[in-house]
N, C-alpha and C positions, 0 to 999 in steps of 0.2 A: 503493499500499500504507499501510496505519495506520502512523504510527512513535508513540513514546517515550522518555519517557527513560533510562538509565541511573541506580539510583538511587545508582550512585556517583561519578563523573565526568558526569554532566548531557550524555552528551554522544547526540545521539539514533542511533535504534536499532527494529531491523523485531524484533520476537518471530514466530518462526516455528515449525516442528516438522522434524529429523529424518529420512526415506522410509528409515528403519532398524531406524532404535532408535525413530521416533515419538518423542523428545523435544524440552522446548519448547529454546532454542536463540537468542540477542540476533546477530544480526549488522547489524551498521554499515545504516543510514542512506542513508548515499549504495557505491554501486559503484566499483569502479577495478579502474581496471588490469588487475592483479593477485591480485584475488579470485580461491575457488578454488568456490565457492556458489555454484548459481546455482537461482534461489526461482522459484515458481511460487503464485500467485492463483490459492484455485480462489471459487463463486459461491457461498460460503461465507463469505468473505474468510479464514477460516481462509490458509494463507503455508507452501508444504513447501519443507524446503529438500531440495539434495544435491547430492552432491560432482559438480563440474567441470571441476578442475582449473583451469590460467588461461586465459583467456578469448585467443582471438587479436587481433590491433588491429584486425584491420573484424569483427570475429564481432560480431551488434546484439544478442545476446545479454546482457544485465549482471553483470558477474559483483561476487560481494559480501566481506565478509571476516568470519566471525567476530570480532562482539566482545569476546571471550574474549582476541585479539590482536593487542589494541589496552587498551582498557580497562587503568588502570595502575592501580586496583584487582578483579584479574580475579582474581586464586588465591582473595579471601575467599565469593564468589560459585560458585564451580567447583566443581562434587557430582563427586564417584567415576564 
């Protein structure tokens, strides 16, 4: 998946579209064991995200974390 850099903290992120709302959201580019977001890359390069809950230890599908949860400047960018 294509990565970008957060304009505030410089960490790598992936831009995705939330399945339910259709809104764009940044997620941390590195998967985490306690991530709650599953990503699915379409054939057109778009990335769809859905809330999937924490990944069990042996689950092969990586889970990601919203960058709003980890960025020190998240409040500056978050919209209602």
